[in-house]
C-alpha positions as CSV (number, residue, x, y, z in Angstrom):
1,M,98.1,107.9,150.7
2,R,98.6,111.6,150.3
3,F,102.2,111.1,150.9
4,I,102.5,108.4,148.4
5,L,100.6,110.5,145.8
6,T,102.9,113.3,146.4
7,L,105.9,111.3,145.9
8,C,104.5,109.8,142.7
9,L,103.8,113.4,141.4
10,T,107.2,114.6,142.3
11,A,108.8,111.7,140.5
12,V,106.7,112.3,137.3
13,L,107.4,116.0,137.3
14,G,111.1,115.4,138.0
15,A,111.3,112.9,135.2
16,A,109.7,115.2,132.8
17,F,111.8,118.1,133.7
18,A,115.0,115.8,133.3
19,Q,113.7,114.7,129.8
20,R,113.3,118.4,128.7
21,A,116.9,119.1,129.9
22,P,118.9,120.7,127.0
23,I,120.8,118.3,124.8
24,E,124.4,119.8,124.6
25,F,126.5,119.4,121.5
26,E,129.3,120.7,119.6
27,E,129.5,121.3,115.8
28,Y,132.1,122.5,113.4
29,D,133.2,122.1,109.8
30,L,136.3,120.2,108.4
31,D,138.2,122.0,105.8
32,N,136.7,119.6,103.1
33,G,133.1,120.7,104.0
34,L,132.1,117.8,106.2
35,H,129.9,119.1,109.0
36,V,130.5,117.5,112.3
37,I,128.1,117.3,115.3
38,L,129.1,115.7,118.6
39,H,127.0,114.9,121.6
40,E,129.0,113.5,124.5
41,D,127.1,111.3,127.0
42,H,128.6,108.9,129.4
43,T,125.4,107.4,130.7
44,A,126.1,104.1,129.0
45,P,129.2,102.6,127.1
46,V,127.7,102.9,123.7
47,A,128.1,105.2,120.8
48,M,126.2,106.1,117.7
49,V,128.1,106.9,114.6
50,S,126.2,108.2,111.6
51,V,126.5,109.9,108.4
52,M,123.6,111.8,106.6
53,Y,124.0,112.5,102.8
54,H,121.8,115.3,101.5
55,V,120.7,113.2,98.5
56,G,117.3,111.5,98.2
57,S,114.9,110.5,95.4
58,K,114.1,114.1,94.6
59,N,117.8,114.6,93.5
60,E,117.5,112.0,90.8
61,N,117.5,112.3,87.0
62,P,113.8,111.6,86.0
63,T,115.1,108.9,83.6
64,R,117.2,107.2,86.3
65,T,114.8,107.0,89.3
66,G,115.8,104.9,92.4
67,M,119.4,105.7,92.3
68,A,119.7,107.0,95.9
69,H,117.8,104.2,97.3
70,F,120.0,101.9,95.2
71,F,123.1,103.4,96.7
72,E,121.8,102.8,100.2
73,H,122.4,99.2,99.3
74,L,125.3,99.5,97.1
75,L,127.5,101.2,99.6
76,F,127.5,98.1,101.9
77,E,129.2,96.3,99.0
78,G,132.6,97.1,100.5
79,S,135.5,99.3,99.5
80,E,139.2,99.1,98.5
81,N,139.9,98.1,102.1
82,I,136.9,96.2,102.9
83,G,136.0,92.9,101.0
84,R,132.6,92.3,99.6
85,G,130.2,91.1,102.4
86,E,132.5,92.1,105.2
87,F,130.9,95.3,106.1
88,F,128.4,93.6,108.3
89,K,130.9,91.2,109.8
90,Y,133.0,93.9,111.2
91,I,129.9,95.3,113.1
92,Q,128.6,92.1,114.3
93,N,132.1,91.0,115.5
94,A,132.3,94.2,117.4
95,G,128.9,93.6,119.1
96,G,127.2,96.4,117.3
97,Q,124.2,97.1,114.9
98,N,124.1,98.9,111.7
99,N,121.5,100.0,109.1
100,A,120.6,102.6,106.5
101,N,117.5,104.2,105.1
102,T,116.5,106.5,102.2
103,S,113.9,109.1,101.9
104,N,112.8,111.7,99.3
105,D,115.3,114.0,100.7
106,R,118.3,112.2,102.3
107,T,120.2,109.1,102.9
108,F,121.2,108.0,106.4
109,Y,123.7,105.4,107.5
110,Y,124.5,104.6,111.0
111,E,126.3,102.1,113.5
112,V,125.5,101.6,117.2
113,L,128.6,100.3,118.8
114,P,130.3,99.7,122.2
115,S,132.1,102.9,122.9
116,N,135.5,101.1,122.9
117,Q,134.7,100.3,119.1
118,L,133.7,103.8,118.0
119,E,136.9,104.1,116.0
120,L,135.5,101.1,113.9
121,G,132.5,103.2,113.0
122,L,134.8,106.0,111.8
123,W,136.9,103.8,109.6
124,L,133.8,102.1,108.1
125,E,132.1,105.4,107.2
126,S,135.3,107.0,105.8
127,E,135.8,104.0,103.6
128,R,132.1,104.4,102.4
129,M,132.8,108.0,101.7
130,L,136.1,107.7,99.8
131,H,136.7,104.2,98.7
132,A,133.4,102.6,98.0
133,R,133.2,99.7,95.5
134,V,131.0,100.9,92.5
135,E,131.7,98.1,90.2
136,A,129.6,95.7,88.0
137,I,129.5,92.7,90.3
138,G,128.0,94.9,93.2
139,I,125.7,96.7,90.9
140,E,124.3,93.5,89.5
141,T,123.9,91.9,93.0
142,Q,122.1,94.9,94.4
143,R,119.8,95.2,91.4
144,E,118.4,91.8,92.4
145,V,118.3,92.9,96.0
146,V,116.2,96.0,95.2
147,K,113.8,94.1,93.0
148,E,113.2,91.5,95.7
149,E,112.7,94.5,98.2
150,R,110.0,96.0,95.9
151,R,108.1,92.6,95.6
152,Q,108.2,92.2,99.5
153,R,107.4,95.8,100.5
154,V,105.2,97.0,97.7
155,D,103.8,94.4,95.3
156,N,103.1,91.9,98.0
157,Q,102.0,94.0,100.8
158,P,98.5,95.0,101.6
159,Y,98.1,98.5,100.3
160,G,101.8,98.4,99.6
161,N,101.3,100.9,96.7
162,L,99.4,103.4,98.7
163,I,102.1,106.1,98.8
164,E,103.3,105.5,95.4
165,E,100.0,105.8,93.8
166,T,99.1,109.0,95.9
167,M,102.3,110.8,95.2
168,K,102.3,110.3,91.4
169,R,98.8,112.1,91.4
170,A,99.7,114.6,94.1
171,Y,102.7,115.9,92.0
172,Q,102.8,116.7,88.3
173,E,106.1,118.5,88.1
174,H,108.1,118.1,91.4
175,P,110.4,115.0,91.8
176,Y,108.3,113.8,94.8
177,K,106.0,112.3,92.1
178,W,108.2,109.3,91.7
179,P,108.6,106.6,94.5
180,V,111.8,106.3,96.5
181,I,112.5,102.7,95.5
182,G,112.3,104.1,91.8
183,S,111.9,102.3,88.6
184,M,113.4,98.8,88.0
185,D,113.6,99.6,84.3
186,H,115.6,102.8,85.0
187,L,118.0,100.9,87.2
188,N,118.4,98.2,84.6
189,A,119.1,100.8,81.9
190,A,121.8,102.7,84.0
191,T,125.5,102.1,83.0
192,D,128.3,101.6,85.3
193,Q,129.7,105.0,84.6
194,E,126.3,106.5,85.5
195,F,126.5,104.9,88.9
196,T,130.1,106.1,89.4
197,D,129.0,109.7,88.4
198,F,126.0,109.5,91.0
199,Y,128.5,108.4,93.8
200,E,131.1,110.9,92.9
201,T,128.4,113.9,92.8
202,F,126.6,113.1,96.1
203,Y,128.6,110.9,98.5
204,V,131.2,113.7,99.3
205,P,132.2,115.3,102.6
206,N,130.6,118.7,101.6
207,N,127.2,117.0,101.2
208,A,127.3,115.1,104.3
209,V,126.8,115.5,108.2
210,L,128.8,113.3,110.5
211,S,126.9,113.0,113.7
212,I,128.1,111.1,116.7
213,A,126.5,110.6,120.1
214,G,127.5,108.7,123.1
215,D,130.4,107.7,125.3
216,F,133.7,109.3,124.1
217,D,136.2,111.9,124.9
218,R,135.6,114.8,122.7
219,K,139.1,115.9,122.3
220,D,140.4,112.5,121.5
221,L,137.4,112.0,119.1
222,K,138.0,115.2,117.1
223,N,141.5,114.1,116.5
224,K,140.3,110.8,115.2
225,I,137.6,112.4,113.1
226,E,140.4,114.6,111.4
227,A,142.6,111.5,110.9
228,Y,139.8,109.6,109.1
229,F,137.9,112.2,107.2
230,G,140.1,115.2,107.0
231,E,142.0,114.0,103.9
232,I,138.9,113.0,101.9
233,P,138.8,115.5,98.9
234,R,135.9,117.9,98.7
235,G,133.4,117.1,95.9
236,T,134.1,119.2,92.7
237,V,130.7,118.7,90.9
238,D,127.7,120.9,91.4
239,I,125.2,119.1,93.5
240,P,121.8,119.1,91.8
241,R,119.1,120.7,94.0
242,P,115.6,120.8,92.4
243,S,113.9,124.3,92.6
244,I,110.5,123.2,91.2
245,D,107.4,124.8,92.6
246,E,104.5,122.4,92.3
247,P,101.7,124.0,90.4
248,F,98.6,125.1,92.4
249,K,95.8,122.5,92.0
250,T,92.4,123.9,91.2
251,Q,90.5,120.8,90.7
252,E,90.3,117.5,92.8
253,V,92.0,114.5,91.4
254,R,90.0,111.3,91.9
255,D,90.9,107.7,90.9
256,T,90.3,104.1,91.8
257,I,93.3,101.5,92.3
258,W,92.2,98.0,91.6
259,G,94.2,95.3,93.4
260,D,93.7,92.2,95.6
261,D,93.3,93.9,99.0
262,Q,90.2,92.5,100.7
263,L,88.8,95.6,102.3
264,P,88.2,98.9,100.4
265,L,90.5,101.8,101.6
266,V,89.6,105.5,101.1
267,L,92.5,107.9,100.9
268,M,92.6,111.7,100.9
269,A,95.8,113.7,100.4
270,Y,96.1,117.5,100.8
271,P,99.0,119.6,99.9
272,I,100.8,121.1,103.0
273,P,103.8,123.4,103.6
274,A,107.3,122.2,104.0
275,E,108.6,120.9,107.3
276,G,109.8,123.8,109.6
277,T,107.7,126.5,108.2
278,P,105.3,128.3,110.7
279,D,102.0,126.6,109.2
280,Y,103.5,123.2,109.3
281,Y,103.2,122.9,113.1
282,A,99.5,123.8,113.0
283,V,98.9,121.2,110.3
284,D,100.7,118.6,112.1
285,L,98.7,119.2,115.3
286,L,95.5,119.2,113.2
287,N,96.4,115.8,111.9
288,T,97.1,114.5,115.5
289,A,93.7,115.9,116.4
290,L,92.1,113.9,113.6
291,S,93.8,110.6,114.2
292,G,96.0,110.6,117.2
293,G,94.8,107.7,119.3
294,Q,91.6,105.9,119.6
295,S,89.7,108.9,121.0
296,S,90.7,111.1,118.0
297,R,88.1,112.7,115.9
298,L,88.2,110.3,112.9
299,N,88.3,107.2,115.1
300,R,85.6,108.2,117.3
301,A,83.1,109.3,114.5
302,V,83.9,106.9,111.6
303,V,85.0,103.8,113.4
304,D,83.2,103.9,117.0
305,D,80.0,105.9,116.3
306,Q,79.2,105.1,112.7
307,E,81.0,101.7,112.5
308,L,81.9,102.6,108.8
309,A,85.5,101.6,109.1
310,V,87.9,99.3,111.0
311,F,90.6,102.0,111.3
312,C,91.1,105.7,110.4
313,G,94.3,107.6,110.3
314,A,95.8,110.8,109.2
315,F,99.4,111.9,109.1
316,S,101.7,114.7,107.9
317,F,104.0,113.4,105.1
318,G,106.4,116.2,106.0
319,L,109.3,116.8,103.6
320,E,111.9,119.3,102.8
321,D,109.8,120.9,100.1
322,P,106.0,121.0,100.5
323,G,104.5,117.7,101.3
324,Q,101.1,116.1,101.9
325,T,98.7,115.3,104.5
326,I,97.4,111.8,103.9
327,A,94.1,110.9,105.7
328,Y,92.7,107.2,105.1
329,A,90.2,104.7,106.5
330,V,89.9,100.8,105.9
331,A,86.2,100.3,105.3
332,N,84.2,97.6,107.0
333,I,82.9,94.6,104.9
334,G,80.0,95.7,102.8
335,T,80.4,99.4,103.5
336,D,80.1,101.8,100.4
337,P,83.5,103.7,100.2
338,S,81.6,106.9,99.4
339,E,79.9,106.7,102.8
340,V,83.3,106.5,104.5
341,E,84.5,109.4,102.4
342,Q,81.6,111.7,103.4
343,S,82.1,110.7,107.0
344,M,85.7,111.6,107.0
345,M,85.0,114.9,105.2
346,A,82.3,115.7,107.8
347,E,84.7,115.6,110.5
348,I,87.3,117.7,108.6
349,N,84.7,120.2,107.9
350,K,83.7,120.4,111.6
351,V,87.3,121.6,112.4
352,K,87.2,124.1,109.6
353,A,83.9,125.5,110.8
354,L,84.2,125.2,114.6
355,G,87.9,124.5,115.4
356,I,89.0,122.5,118.3
357,T,88.4,122.8,122.1
358,D,90.9,124.0,124.6
359,A,90.9,120.5,126.1
360,E,91.7,119.0,122.7
361,L,94.5,121.5,122.3
362,E,96.1,120.6,125.6
363,K,95.8,117.0,124.9
364,L,97.6,117.4,121.5
365,K,100.4,119.3,122.9
366,N,101.0,116.7,125.6
367,Q,101.0,114.0,122.9
368,V,103.6,116.0,120.8
369,E,105.6,116.6,123.8
370,S,105.8,113.1,124.7
371,S,106.6,112.1,121.3
372,F,109.5,114.7,121.1
373,V,111.0,113.4,124.3
374,Q,110.8,109.8,123.2
375,S,112.4,110.5,119.8
376,N,115.5,111.8,121.6
377,G,115.6,109.2,124.2
378,T,118.4,107.1,122.6
379,M,121.8,107.9,121.2
380,R,120.6,106.9,117.8
381,G,117.6,109.4,118.1
382,I,119.8,112.2,119.2
383,A,122.4,111.7,116.5
384,E,119.7,111.5,113.7
385,S,117.8,114.5,115.1
386,L,120.9,116.6,115.3
387,A,121.8,115.8,111.6
388,N,118.3,116.3,110.4
389,Y,117.8,119.7,112.0
390,H,121.2,120.9,110.6
391,M,120.7,119.5,107.1
392,Y,117.2,120.7,106.6
393,Y,117.0,124.0,108.7
394,G,120.6,124.9,109.3
395,D,120.0,124.9,113.0
396,A,120.9,121.8,115.0
397,N,119.7,123.4,118.1
398,L,116.1,122.8,117.1
399,I,116.6,119.5,118.9
400,N,116.1,121.6,122.0
401,N,113.6,124.2,121.0
402,E,111.5,122.9,118.0
403,I,109.0,121.8,120.7
404,D,108.4,125.5,121.5
405,R,107.0,125.9,117.9
406,Y,104.5,123.3,118.6
407,M,103.7,124.8,122.1
408,S,103.0,128.2,120.6
409,V,100.3,126.9,118.2
410,T,96.9,128.1,119.2
411,A,93.3,126.6,118.6
412,E,92.8,129.5,116.2
413,D,96.0,128.6,114.2
414,I,94.7,124.9,113.9
415,Q,91.3,125.9,112.5
416,A,93.0,128.5,110.0
417,A,95.3,125.8,109.0
418,A,92.2,123.3,108.3
419,V,90.6,126.0,106.2
420,K,93.7,126.8,104.3
421,Y,95.2,123.5,103.6
422,Y,92.2,121.0,103.7
423,D,90.9,122.5,100.5
424,H,88.7,119.8,98.9
425,D,89.4,121.3,95.4
426,R,93.1,120.7,95.8
427,R,93.0,117.1,97.2
428,V,93.7,113.8,95.6
429,I,91.1,111.1,96.5
430,L,91.7,107.4,95.9
431,Y,89.6,104.2,96.4
432,F,91.7,101.2,96.8
433,L,89.3,98.3,95.7
434,N,89.3,94.7,95.1
435,E,89.6,94.0,91.5
436,N,87.4,90.8,91.9
437,A,84.5,93.2,93.1
438,Q,84.2,95.2,89.9
């Protein structure tokens, strides 16, 4: 039995050590400003081709919100050399997968392909960057697609407006105040020329990161990258970067959102520092302590012991500029939401007054380390992480050492973060209630 246990322990430790092995990569710039990051890995015959553009909802004109998300869709419409609707066919016929997503800060496109089809990904992304169809028929088509997406993901989803209602109260000046999906009225009012201008401003090589991970020969790939992307002209328009500091809140914002969700939901949002700043790591661990798993503080107290809620959660809405911690609970039937609020505040106040234990801290760091390893366990995860770290922090090697920033956080740091950032006078608190219960 001891021999078996020893073998098992050795295997686990060996696997953990292998997972923490450094991720090797090469990065360089083309003459047109395109930043290239390559991670060569022959483990499996697949490759991930991705392009991340440094444009999200925060870069939009306040009277034309939703443009970045709209372009996430529009840039699948085809190009001068790709017919409408054929983009996905190329990927499917090659046995690959592709998708895109947009956030407040960036837009990300990717293809996962058999490695012998990697060049297809280069061609498709170079066409998207240089020759995209920004024309009336595609614009009208995608307007309807975005409207339907909003109906499905926001209007007809339980608590689908949670983030939207929170952010527009958490921010008064910063463009994070409007939703990524934007305003349908703004998109309807935009002219074809405004769409063209948006494309020519943001979807240029000097505002992008080409990140590729997988099975390839690096020397050969670099030649192909130069062939497909090297001649794309550098953008000539100044890229808008908001430099707005959100005013410091001195008074709690409290409101009720009436809808048709059956169970009340209590939400509290607190302003936190931007991702990558020293205090962010302590705040993120604090949120894990509050809601990371069934044994976390909020679930144990509010759900299990007091039976006030069916679920509690808290997460760091980390952003390039200062973001929000969002803590929430779905109340049990017949429970007064104010009781849930008071119970959640009590747990937060305990951390502020007493901190966390050494055992909790060790558990938190284990959870974070496991999540860190899993996020870089695929070629897609590696390519996206490398692009993110370069775009936001100018240091792609954080893929290897950002975990050290988490590991260096102390219990005292977490308590100090709770005191500093969980300031009840600076929060937004919302009750989501059923309008038929008024």
